[in-house]
C-alpha positions in Angstrom: 6.9 5.6 2.3 5.1 3.5 4.8 5.1 -0.5 4.4 2.5 -2.9 5.4 3.8 -5.4 8.1 5.0 -9.0 6.8 2.5 -11.4 8.3 2.5 -15.2 8.7 -0.2 -17.1 7.0 -1.2 -19.5 9.9 -1.8 -22.8 8.0 0.4 -25.5 8.6 0.4 -29.3 9.4 2.3 -32.2 10.0 0.6 -34.3 7.6 0.0 -31.8 4.7 0.4 -28.3 5.2 3.4 -26.3 5.8 3.6 -22.4 6.9 3.6 -19.9 4.3 4.7 -16.3 4.4 2.2 -13.4 3.6 3.4 -10.5 1.4 1.7 -7.2 1.6 1.9 -4.3 -0.7 1.6 -0.7 0.3 -2.1 0.7 0.5 -2.1 4.1 -1.2 -4.7 6.8 -0.2 -5.5 10.2 -1.7 -2.3 10.4 -4.3 -2.9 13.8 -5.9 -0.9 14.9 -8.8 -1.4 18.6 -7.8 0.0 20.3 -4.9 -2.7 22.2 -2.7 -1.2 25.3 -2.5 -4.2 27.0 -1.1 -3.6 24.9 2.0 0.1 25.8 2.5 -0.6 28.1 5.6 -4.2 27.2 6.6 -4.5 30.9 7.2 -8.2 32.3 6.7 -9.9 35.4 7.5 -11.3 35.5 11.1 -14.9 35.5 9.8 -14.2 32.7 7.4 -12.7 30.6 10.2 -15.5 31.2 12.5 -18.1 30.1 9.8 -16.0 27.0 9.2 -15.7 26.2 12.9 -19.5 26.0 13.4 -20.0 23.3 10.7 -17.1 21.1 12.2 -17.7 17.9 14.2 -16.0 17.4 17.6 -13.8 14.8 15.7 -12.7 17.2 13.4 -12.3 19.8 16.1 -9.8 17.5 17.8 -7.8 16.9 14.5 -7.6 20.5 13.9 -6.1 21.0 17.5 -3.4 18.6 16.8 -0.6 19.0 14.8 -1.4 19.3 11.3 1.6 19.5 8.8 2.1 23.1 6.9 1.4 21.5 3.8 -0.6 18.5 2.8 1.9 16.2 1.0 1.1 15.3 -2.7 0.5 11.7 -2.0 -0.2 9.5 1.1 0.8 5.8 1.7 -1.3 4.4 4.5 -0.5 1.2 6.6 -3.3 -1.5 6.1 -2.7 -4.6 8.0 -4.0 -7.9 6.7 -4.2 -10.5 9.1 -4.7 -14.2 7.4 -5.7 -17.5 8.7 -7.5 -20.5 7.5 -10.6 -22.4 8.3 -10.6 -26.2 8.0 -14.4 -27.5 7.7 -15.3 -24.2 9.5 -12.8 -24.1 12.3 -9.7 -22.3 12.5 -6.5 -24.5 12.1 -3.0 -24.5 11.6 -2.4 -28.1 11.3 -4.6 -31.1 9.4 -4.5 -34.5 10.1 -5.5 -37.3 7.8 -8.9 -39.1 8.6 -9.4 -42.2 6.7 -12.7 -42.5 5.0 -13.6 -38.7 5.5 -13.4 -38.0 1.8 -12.5 -34.4 1.7 -11.6 -31.2 4.0 -13.2 -27.8 3.2 -10.5 -25.3 3.3 -11.5 -21.2 3.6 -8.7 -18.6 3.2 -9.4 -15.2 4.9 -9.3 -12.9 8.0 -9.2 -9.4 9.0 -8.1 -6.0 6.9 -7.5 -3.3 9.4 -8.6 0.1 7.5 -8.1 2.2 10.5 -5.4 4.3 9.1 -7.0 4.7 5.7 -10.1 6.3 7.1 -8.0 8.5 9.5 -6.0 9.7 6.6 -9.3 10.5 4.9 -10.7 12.5 7.9 -7.5 14.6 8.0 -7.6 15.2 4.5 -11.1 16.2 4.5 -10.7 18.8 7.4 -7.6 20.2 5.5 -9.7 20.5 2.3 -12.6 22.1 4.3 -10.4 24.7 6.1 -9.1 26.0 2.8 -12.3 25.8 0.9 -15.6 24.9 2.1 -17.8 21.8 3.0 -20.3 22.3 0.1 -17.1 22.3 -2.2 -15.9 19.1 -0.5 -19.0 17.5 -1.3 -18.6 18.0 -4.8 -15.4 15.7 -4.8 -15.7 11.9 -5.2 -13.6 8.9 -4.1 -12.3 6.2 -6.7 -10.3 3.3 -6.0 -9.9 -0.4 -5.6 -8.4 -3.1 -3.5 -7.1 -6.6 -4.8 -6.3 -9.6 -2.9 -4.4 -12.8 -4.3 -3.9 -16.0 -2.8 -1.9 -18.9 -4.0 -2.8 -22.3 -3.2 -0.9 -25.5 -4.3 -3.1 -27.2 -6.9 -1.4 -30.5 -6.6 -3.1 -30.6 -3.0 -6.2 -28.2 -3.1 -8.9 -28.9 -5.4 -11.2 -26.0 -6.7 -14.8 -25.7 -7.5 -14.4 -22.8 -10.0 -18.0 -22.0 -10.3 -18.0 -21.0 -6.6 -14.6 -19.7 -6.7 -14.9 -17.5 -9.6 -18.5 -16.0 -8.6 -18.1 -12.6 -7.8 -21.7 -12.5 -6.1 -20.3 -15.2 -3.8 -17.5 -13.1 -2.7 -19.6 -10.2 -2.4 -21.9 -12.0 -0.1 -19.2 -13.3 2.1 -17.6 -10.1 2.5 -20.7 -8.4 3.2 -22.0 -11.0 5.8 -18.5 -11.4 7.4 -17.8 -7.7 8.1 -21.5 -7.3 9.7 -23.7 -4.3 9.9 -20.5 -2.1 10.7 -19.8 -2.1 7.0 -23.2 -2.3 5.5 -22.8 1.3 3.9 -19.2 0.3 2.6 -20.4 -2.7 0.5 -23.2 -0.5 -1.2 -20.5 1.0 -3.1 -17.5 -1.5 -2.9 -18.2 -4.2 -5.3 -16.6 -7.6 -6.2 -15.5 -7.1 -9.8 -13.2 -9.9 -10.5 -12.8 -13.4 -9.1 -10.4 -15.6 -11.1 -8.2 -18.6 -10.7 -5.1 -19.6 -12.6 -4.9 -23.5 -12.5 -1.2 -23.4 -13.7 0.0 -21.3 -10.7 -2.7 -21.9 -8.2 -3.2 -18.1 -7.9 -6.7 -16.7 -6.8 -7.4 -13.1 -7.6 -10.3 -11.3 -6.1 -10.9 -7.5 -6.9 -13.4 -5.1 -5.3 -13.9 -1.4 -7.1 -15.8 1.7 -5.9 -18.9 2.0 -7.9 -21.9 4.0 -6.4 -24.8 3.8 -8.7 -22.7 3.0 -11.7 -20.3 6.0 -11.5 -17.1 4.1 -10.8 -16.8 6.3 -7.8 -18.5 7.3 -4.5 -19.5 10.8 -3.5 -17.6 12.0 -0.3 -21.1 13.2 0.9 -22.1 9.3 0.8 -19.0 8.6 3.0 -20.0 11.3 5.6 -23.6 10.6 5.7 -23.5 7.0 7.0 -20.7 5.8 9.5 -21.0 2.3 8.3 -19.2 3.4 4.9 -16.1 3.8 6.8 -15.6 0.3 8.7 -12.6 -0.3 10.8 -12.2 -4.0 9.9 -13.1 -5.9 6.8 -13.5 -9.5 7.8 -14.2 -12.4 5.3 -13.2 -15.9 4.3 -13.4 -17.4 0.9 -16.9 -18.8 -0.1 -17.8 -22.2 1.1 -17.3 -25.2 -1.1 -14.9 -23.1 -3.4 -11.6 -25.0 -2.1 -11.2 -28.4 -0.5 -8.7 -31.3 -0.1 -9.3 -34.7 -1.2 -8.2 -37.5 0.9 -6.2 -39.1 -2.3 -4.4 -35.6 -2.5 -3.1 -35.8 1.1 0.6 -35.5 1.1 2.6 -35.8 4.3 4.6 -32.5 4.9 2.9 -31.0 1.7 2.3 -27.2 1.4 -1.3 -26.5 0.5 -1.0 -22.5 0.9 2.1 -21.0 -0.9 3.9 -18.1 0.3 2.7 -15.1 -2.6 -0.5 -14.0 -1.1 -0.9 -10.2 -1.3 -3.2 -7.4 -0.9 -3.0 -4.1 -2.6 -5.4 -1.1 -2.4 -5.6 2.6 -3.7 -7.9 5.5 -3.1 -7.9 8.8 -5.0 -10.1 12.1 -5.3 -11.8 12.6 -8.5 -12.5 15.1 -10.1 -9.3 16.9 -9.1 
């Protein structure tokens, strides 16, 4: 099982913030309960092989020319690296100094989620399925799935505007705008369904789920028809105005962002 890398959350200060570790859980993609026995050998008749080859893109032909496994394993764990940093009043910072009379400093947590391995796994699986079946049959399939971020702040230091922080539309907007046009198609079906805050622990939970036209899934054809449905990177910070540090809550050497932030995602084929 592949494991995501452990990264450091770059938010520290001589006055208030100390370095916090970032823990990542595995991202699971295409976890099947049934073994794809039809694909064990990838052997087809010459005529069938020729027909399929005519429908393959150049990218798929390159995948086919590489060393595909003799069987497609029942489940795949895919690396997905999450790099987290922090904006203070809109500027990336790893320290925060007290400024008398300022009143408060706005804090935004965010960064980059690298989706490269997720989509490479999808494309390899797509080709393997088509080689054993057909492209029209593949397009009867859909993907379902979700991904969830959790961030933990120190509620003794960081103040929260819950109206903004718990607004799913605000999170949807910052993720769409932060990831720019390269992910435009992706966010047409990947929707923010939860944004919550636990004031006792300081835990913020943000969840996105696949949902195309109210189906709770997205068709494989949708994914293939628009390149912006498979963005290499998701880039976003928490909404403006959601988190801030008041002057009176400054604590020298205090830790504002705690060390239990996580990311977890999963994708599966449905129906199977």
